[in-house]
C-alpha positions as CSV (number, residue, x, y, z in Angstrom):
1,M,79.6,62.4,27.2
2,A,80.8,64.1,30.4
3,P,78.2,65.0,33.0
4,T,77.0,68.6,33.3
5,S,77.8,70.6,36.4
6,F,74.4,69.9,37.9
7,D,74.4,66.2,37.0
8,G,78.0,65.9,38.4
9,A,76.9,67.6,41.6
10,V,74.0,65.1,42.0
11,C,76.4,62.2,41.4
12,R,78.9,63.5,44.0
13,L,76.1,64.0,46.6
14,F,74.8,60.5,45.9
15,V,78.3,59.0,46.4
16,R,78.8,61.1,49.6
17,L,75.5,59.9,51.1
18,R,76.2,56.3,50.3
19,R,79.5,56.5,52.2
20,I,77.6,57.3,55.4
21,P,77.2,54.0,57.3
22,F,73.9,55.0,58.8
23,F,72.1,55.2,55.4
24,W,73.2,51.6,54.5
25,R,71.7,50.3,57.7
26,L,68.6,52.4,57.1
27,T,68.3,50.9,53.6
28,L,68.5,47.4,54.9
29,L,65.9,48.1,57.6
30,T,63.6,49.7,55.0
31,R,63.9,46.8,52.7
32,I,63.1,44.3,55.5
33,L,60.0,46.2,56.5
34,M,58.8,46.6,52.9
35,V,59.3,42.9,52.2
36,A,57.4,42.1,55.4
37,A,54.6,44.4,54.4
38,F,54.3,43.1,50.8
39,L,55.0,39.3,51.0
40,P,52.3,38.1,53.5
41,T,49.7,40.5,52.1
42,G,50.5,39.5,48.5
43,M,50.3,35.8,49.4
44,V,46.8,36.3,50.8
45,K,45.7,37.7,47.4
46,L,47.7,35.3,45.3
47,L,46.0,32.4,47.1
48,G,42.6,33.8,46.4
49,R,41.7,34.8,50.0
50,R,39.9,37.9,51.2
51,F,42.0,40.7,52.5
52,T,39.5,42.0,55.1
53,L,36.3,40.9,56.9
54,L,34.7,44.4,56.8
55,P,31.0,44.2,55.6
56,V,30.1,45.4,52.2
57,D,28.0,48.2,53.6
58,N,31.2,49.8,54.7
59,P,32.9,51.7,51.7
60,V,36.3,50.1,52.5
61,G,34.8,46.6,52.8
62,A,32.8,47.2,49.5
63,F,35.9,48.2,47.7
64,F,37.9,45.2,48.7
65,E,35.0,42.8,48.1
66,A,34.7,44.3,44.6
67,M,38.4,43.7,43.9
68,Y,38.2,40.2,45.4
69,Q,35.3,39.3,43.1
70,T,37.5,40.1,40.1
71,G,39.3,36.8,40.7
72,V,42.2,36.8,38.3
73,Y,42.9,40.5,38.8
74,W,42.9,40.1,42.6
75,Q,45.5,37.3,42.3
76,F,47.5,39.4,39.8
77,L,47.7,42.1,42.5
78,G,49.0,39.5,44.9
79,L,51.5,38.2,42.4
80,S,52.8,41.7,41.9
81,Q,53.3,42.3,45.6
82,V,55.0,38.9,46.1
83,A,57.3,39.6,43.1
84,A,58.2,43.0,44.4
85,A,59.0,41.5,47.9
86,L,61.2,38.8,46.4
87,L,63.1,41.1,44.1
88,L,63.6,43.5,47.0
89,A,64.9,40.8,49.2
90,L,67.8,39.9,46.9
91,P,70.8,42.3,46.7
92,A,71.2,41.7,42.9
93,T,67.6,42.6,42.1
94,A,66.8,45.0,45.0
95,H,66.7,48.0,42.6
96,L,64.1,46.3,40.5
97,G,62.1,45.5,43.6
98,A,62.3,49.1,44.7
99,L,61.0,50.3,41.3
100,L,58.1,47.8,41.4
101,T,57.4,48.6,45.0
102,L,57.2,52.3,44.1
103,A,54.6,51.6,41.4
104,I,52.5,49.6,43.7
105,T,52.7,52.0,46.7
106,V,51.7,54.9,44.5
107,N,48.5,53.1,43.7
108,I,48.0,52.0,47.3
109,F,48.4,55.5,48.6
110,L,46.0,57.0,46.0
111,I,43.4,54.3,46.7
112,T,43.5,54.9,50.5
113,V,43.1,58.6,49.9
114,G,40.4,58.3,47.2
115,V,38.3,55.7,49.0
116,G,38.6,57.5,52.3
117,F,40.4,54.9,54.4
118,T,40.3,56.6,57.8
119,G,43.9,57.0,59.1
120,T,45.3,54.5,56.6
121,P,47.1,57.2,54.5
122,M,49.2,57.8,57.7
123,V,50.6,54.3,57.0
124,T,50.6,54.3,53.2
125,G,52.2,57.7,53.0
126,P,55.4,56.7,54.8
127,M,55.4,53.5,52.7
128,L,55.4,55.6,49.6
129,L,58.3,57.7,51.0
130,A,60.2,54.5,51.8
131,A,59.8,53.3,48.2
132,V,61.1,56.6,46.9
133,Y,64.1,56.3,49.2
134,L,64.9,52.8,48.1
135,C,64.9,53.9,44.4
136,A,67.1,56.9,45.3
137,W,69.5,54.6,47.0
138,D,70.1,52.9,43.7
139,L,70.1,56.1,41.7
140,H,73.2,55.0,39.7
141,R,71.3,51.9,38.4
142,F,68.5,54.1,37.0
143,R,70.5,57.0,35.7
144,S,70.5,55.7,32.1
145,L,66.7,56.2,32.1
146,W,67.1,60.0,31.8
147,T,70.6,60.7,30.5
148,V,73.1,59.1,28.1
149,R,76.0,60.8,29.9
150,S,78.6,58.6,31.4
151,W,79.0,58.2,35.1
152,P,81.9,60.4,36.4
153,A,85.0,58.2,36.1
154,E,86.4,59.7,39.4
155,L,83.4,58.7,41.4
156,T,83.2,55.1,42.7
157,V,79.9,54.0,44.1
158,P,80.5,52.7,47.6
159,Q,79.5,49.1,48.3
160,P,78.9,49.1,52.1
161,R,79.2,46.0,54.3
162,L,77.9,44.9,57.7
163,D,79.9,43.7,60.6
164,P,79.3,39.9,61.3
165,V,77.4,40.6,64.5
166,E,75.2,43.2,62.7
167,R,74.6,40.6,60.0
168,V,73.3,38.1,62.5
169,G,71.1,40.8,64.2
170,F,69.6,41.9,60.9
171,T,69.0,38.3,59.8
172,V,67.2,37.3,63.0
173,F,65.2,40.6,62.9
174,A,64.1,40.0,59.3
175,F,63.0,36.4,60.1
176,C,61.0,37.5,63.1
177,V,59.3,40.4,61.3
178,L,58.4,38.1,58.3
179,A,57.2,35.3,60.6
180,F,55.1,37.7,62.7
181,F,53.3,39.3,59.8
182,G,52.9,35.9,58.1
183,T,51.5,34.4,61.3
184,T,49.0,37.2,62.0
185,R,48.0,37.6,58.3
186,F,47.2,33.9,57.9
187,A,45.8,33.6,61.5
188,A,48.2,30.6,61.8
189,A,49.9,29.3,65.0
190,W,53.3,28.6,63.4
191,L,55.1,30.6,66.1
192,P,54.0,32.6,69.1
193,P,53.6,36.2,68.0
194,G,54.7,37.5,71.4
195,A,58.0,35.5,71.2
196,L,58.6,36.8,67.7
197,V,58.3,40.4,68.9
198,V,60.7,39.8,71.8
199,V,63.3,38.0,69.8
200,G,63.0,40.4,66.9
201,A,63.3,43.4,69.1
202,A,66.4,41.9,70.8
203,A,68.0,41.2,67.5
204,G,67.3,44.8,66.3
205,L,68.8,46.2,69.5
206,L,71.8,43.9,69.0
207,A,72.4,45.3,65.5
208,L,71.8,48.8,66.7
209,G,74.1,48.5,69.6
210,R,76.8,46.9,67.5
211,F,76.6,49.7,65.0
212,G,76.8,52.3,67.7
213,W,79.9,50.6,69.1
214,I,81.4,50.4,65.6
215,A,80.8,54.0,64.9
216,R,82.5,55.0,68.2
217,R,85.5,52.8,67.5
218,G,85.8,53.5,63.8
219,H,85.7,49.8,62.9
220,P,86.2,49.3,59.1
221,G,82.9,47.5,58.9
222,A,81.2,50.8,59.2
223,A,82.7,52.1,56.0
């Protein structure tokens, strides 16, 4: 079945946006940050550790303590977060990770609003928007969920790529972000947090500067 005019317009807009180099870089950055947010936090729960040291006379502390005392359910939450992070980190399964991340962040956002986490919705709200964005980035993979119409034959979904220098920058940045959150979440002295911040920031600036240079020069790696 051919797409309707509205459906076809959405497909064309989707392809046009995926051709813009900036959005591919934004997608990678968003995936890295979401993996860093979910993996260490999920491991804390999966290993059966408490998430916070707030006292139980605090509503937030009481909430987390109640969930912690459930035992298996607490670890299941951690397993879900770890699974989402790992799926999101792999290009072949990133769309599945985005979908699982969306389900988890909807719950996190509603919990922070419902329990009254002061200021926390200012963090979980953008996380929810990030999860929606990651799902939208792979719209073509989810299209069969709401329509049986075939993808327009004349539209090829772009498969962006990074310049080698950008790839190094993103890789080092991802490692530093994950190591920083892992070190701080587990209160471990694996690597100095300050050094991770400096190296990660330098790697991010390298990737950003390289992309800016590519954009000005019209290098094919930006396509």
